[in-house]
N, C-alpha and C positions, 0 to 999 in steps of 0.2 A: 469476555465477548466483545466487538468494538460497540461502541456507544450508539452507530450509527443504522445498526441491524433493524431498529424497529421504523426507519425513515426507508429501509430496502424491502420490508412486507410488501406481501401483495394488497393491494387498495382494496381490492374484493375478490370472492371466490372466481380464482379465473383469468383474473386481471391483475399484468405486471405495472409497475410504477413506469410512468412516461421516460423516455430516453432520453437522458442530458447530454449524450454523446455519440454518435454511432457512426461507424464506416464500412464500407464495403469495398472488399480489392483494392485498398488503398497501396500506392506502389510509389516508389520514390529511386532513382539510381543516380550514385555520380558519376559519370564517365561510362568505365565498364564495373562499377562495384554497385550490384542491387543492394541498397541499405534496408528498403519495405519491402517485400516480395508477395503482396496482396492480403493484405492483413485486413480481419473482420474485426470491429468492436461494438459490442453496446452496452452503455454503463447508464444506470437507471438514475434519475433524479434522486438526491436527499442521499446519496453514498460514496465511500470512497474506495476510488479503483487505483490498484499498483500495479505499473508496469515495471517486470526485472526483465534484465538482461545482463551479458557480459559486455564487458568497455566494447564501441563500435558497434553494437547491436543494433541501434538504430533508435534508441527511447525519446533521445530529444529529438530525433530527425520529426517522428512523430508526435510530439507536443508542437513544432514548430508549424507542420502542417496544419493541426486542429484549431491552432490559435491565428490561423494565416498570415505568419510571419515568413511561411515559401510556400510554393504551390505543389502540388503532389502532381506527378506523371502520369497516373490512373486511378481508377475508382472515385468513390464517392463517397463523402462526409458530410453530416452536420452536425452543429453545436447550437444547442438552446432552440432548435426549431428552424436554424438556419442553414443554408449551403454554403461551406466554407470557399467554394468556388465564385460562387453567383452572388452570394451577398455578405463578404466579407466584412461590411460596414455593421451591418447585423451580428454579427459573431462577437465583434470588439465589444460591442455597448453592451455585449453579456456577462465578459470573462473577464478574468484577472490573470495575470501570469507573471511567477516568481521562479527566477531561476536560481542554481546555485551560486551563480557570481551576482552579487546584490547590485541593485539599480539605485542604492542610496548614494548621493552626492555628498561624500567627506566634508567638503568645504563651506558646509550651509548646517545650519542648526536642523534636528530631526523637526521642530516643529515648522521652520522653514520647505525642507524637504516636503511636507505633508501638504503645506498649503500650496508649493508648486503642483501637484500632482493636483488637488481642488482648482486649480485654476487651468490646468490640461481639460478637467472633466466640464469646465465653464459653468462651475458653481458662483452662485453670487458670492462675493467677499463676506457678506454675515452669513450664510451657509457655510461656505468654507473653512472658516474659524469654528461652527458648531460642530462641525462631523470631525474636524480635525480635534478639537478638544476631546471628543468623547473618544476617539481612536487610539490617540495617545494615552488615557487613563484606562482604555481594556486593557492595553498593552504593557502597561506596568512602566510608561515611559513619561511620564506628567514632570518628573522632579528633572529628567537628563531633557528636556525639550528644548532649553533654551543652550543646549550645549553643541559644539559644532561635532557632526556625526563621524567624525575621525575618529574622538576620543570615545566610542562605544565600541563595547565588548563584542565579539561575533555574536554572541545571542541576541544583545539589543540591536546590534544591524539587521539581523534576521528578521524580529520581530517589526521592527520598523518598515522593513520590505513589505510586508506582509499589510502592516495596516496604510501603507500606501497604495495597496492592489486594491484594498476593501473601499477606499474612497468612493470610489463608484458604485458600489453596491453590487458587485459582480455575482450572480447566482450559480456560476461555475467557475473553479480555480483548479488552475493549470501549477502545479506545486513541481518543478524540475530538480530533484536531491536537493530539498529546503534544509535539511540538516548537515550534510558534507561540511565537515571541517570544525562541528562542535561538540564541543565536550557532552559527557552523559548527561549532564544537569538540563544542559540548554536543549541538549536532544528532547529529552523528557518534556520541558516545559513545552516545547512546542508540539509535542505529540498533543498537550493539552489543548494548546490552541486549537489545531486541525478539529479535534472534536468538538468542541464549541462551535467551530464553524457549520459543523455537519447536523449536528442539533438545530440549528438554524435554519436548517435547510439548504445551504449549499452545496454543491457537488464537488467532489476533490477528486482529481486528476493527478495522480502521485507518482513519479519516479525516483528510486531509491536505490543506494546502494547497500542498503544494511536490510537483510532479510528479517530482522527482529522488527524492524519498523514496519514491513509490510506484513508482517504476521499479526503483530499488536493494533495494527488501525484498519487495516484494506478488509471489506465486505467479498469484494472479490479479487482476486492475482492472476495476470498473465504472465507468461516468461516468452518472450522474444528472443527467440536464437535464429542465426540465420536468413534474416529478413521477415522468419514466419513465427506465427503464434505455436510455440510449441506445446503450451495446456493453458486452460485458463479454468477455473473455479475459485472456492472459496479456498480459503488454506487448510483446513479439515480436508476438503475432497483433493488438492493437490497432494498431501501427504499422504493419504491412503492408493495413492498411484504406486509407489514406491514399496518395492517389496523390502522387509528387514522388520516389520513390523512384530513386536510378540506380546505375549502375555507370561509373566513369571511368577509361579507360584512358589512358595518360600516353606518350607513345614520344621517343625521342633522336634515332631516327633516320628522316629525312622522308621515306625510299620506304616505310620499315613503315608510318608514320601514312598515306601517301596511299595503300595498298593496303588497310589497312584501313578507311579513310574510303568507300573506292570500292564494299569489299564489303558493308560493314554495313549494315543498314537501321536506321530511324526512329534516325537517331545526331544530335546536335548536336557540329559540329566546331569546335574553337578552334584554328586556324592558328597563332597567335601562339605558343601554349604546346604544339602539338603534341599536344591532348588532343581524346581523344571521350567522349560522353556519351550513355550506352547506359539507357533507362528501363529499370527492375528492380523488384521487390520484395524484393531481396534474399536469397530463397530460394537455399537450397542447389542444386538443380535448375538456376536458372537462369545462376547463378555457372560450374557444372559445362559448362553447354551454351557459353557464352560462352570458355571455356577449351578445350573441345575445338574449337570453330572456331577458334581463335588456333593451334595445334596444327596441326591438318588444314591451315593455310593457308601454315605454315612463316611465321606473322608472331608476332614477342617483343616484346609490350609492356614496356615499362621498370618502369611502376608500375600498380599496379590496385587502386583505392579502392571501397567500397560505402558509398554515402549512403543512409538509411534515413529516414525523417520521425522525429522525436525525439514524444514524450509532449505535450509542448506542441502541435505540430500536429494532434496527433490531439485533443487537448482543445478547441481553437479550433474546429476544423471539426464536431466535434458539439456544439458548445454555440453556434454562430453564432447572433446574436442575443440570446445573454444579456450580463446585465453582465461586462463583462471586469474582470480583475484588474489594477492598476497593473503587474505584471511579468508576465513571460510564465513566471517561475517559480515564482510563487504564484498558485494558480489554483483553489483551491476551498473557500469557508468555506462 
């Protein structure tokens, strides 16, 4: 379960967390190509929202509009309570943006990158040095602080990039493919950083090409395809949309296997391994029904396993016909 789940629970019965980011009918075209075709979004404060989609689906365009880097052709959007078109300065004061391409200046040290960002936020010299030291320590960059950023590894540069983003203490952070190109260890380290941010109450808008990343981090996920939101929900909700889930019962007693095979409907039998496959969405209700039937029939299965579609299945089902990535685990630039 994502670490931010508690932050997205209802504040009280019938009351939702306030929206940190919202959009209605957001549209954007480049020439005759429609990139965003009227998308709606609502992201509760203190949560992680992941936007998935195939290459060129418009994920980065959505981030650029919501972070005031470009304007929309239609629709409305609010970020931190500010209209992105009418109050761009208010939006910029509340957010941080880290793209897949680092904004770190490799010619100066990590510390100098941080102090430069502090100057841009108009912090006093004393406060800038205090914030810089605290963030360098938080992101385990103190020892490398005096070294040119060009000597940093990819993971270190990405940590420095996020540290620079946090100088202004943003409450909403847009992470556009933040772990692209990182090795698995650095990617997992970055996940830990994102969880810490959310535990501090920060809202994270994440685009990623790694489905595992969205599954691991996001409270809610939206799949963007052909300029529209094809589906939105929790990871489990999205997985239940796709057929193919089943429960597998395996037996060691041939008699119990035959009894179950004769009584249960819509099963696929494997006589060699004494196993039955029952279509199921993996919900608690369906599992309870299967267990109740086994108890009532006096049949005991030696093994029960639940197989549900993963986000790979969801992605390919919802974006069929789109340009597919080379790897099923790398799903959406």
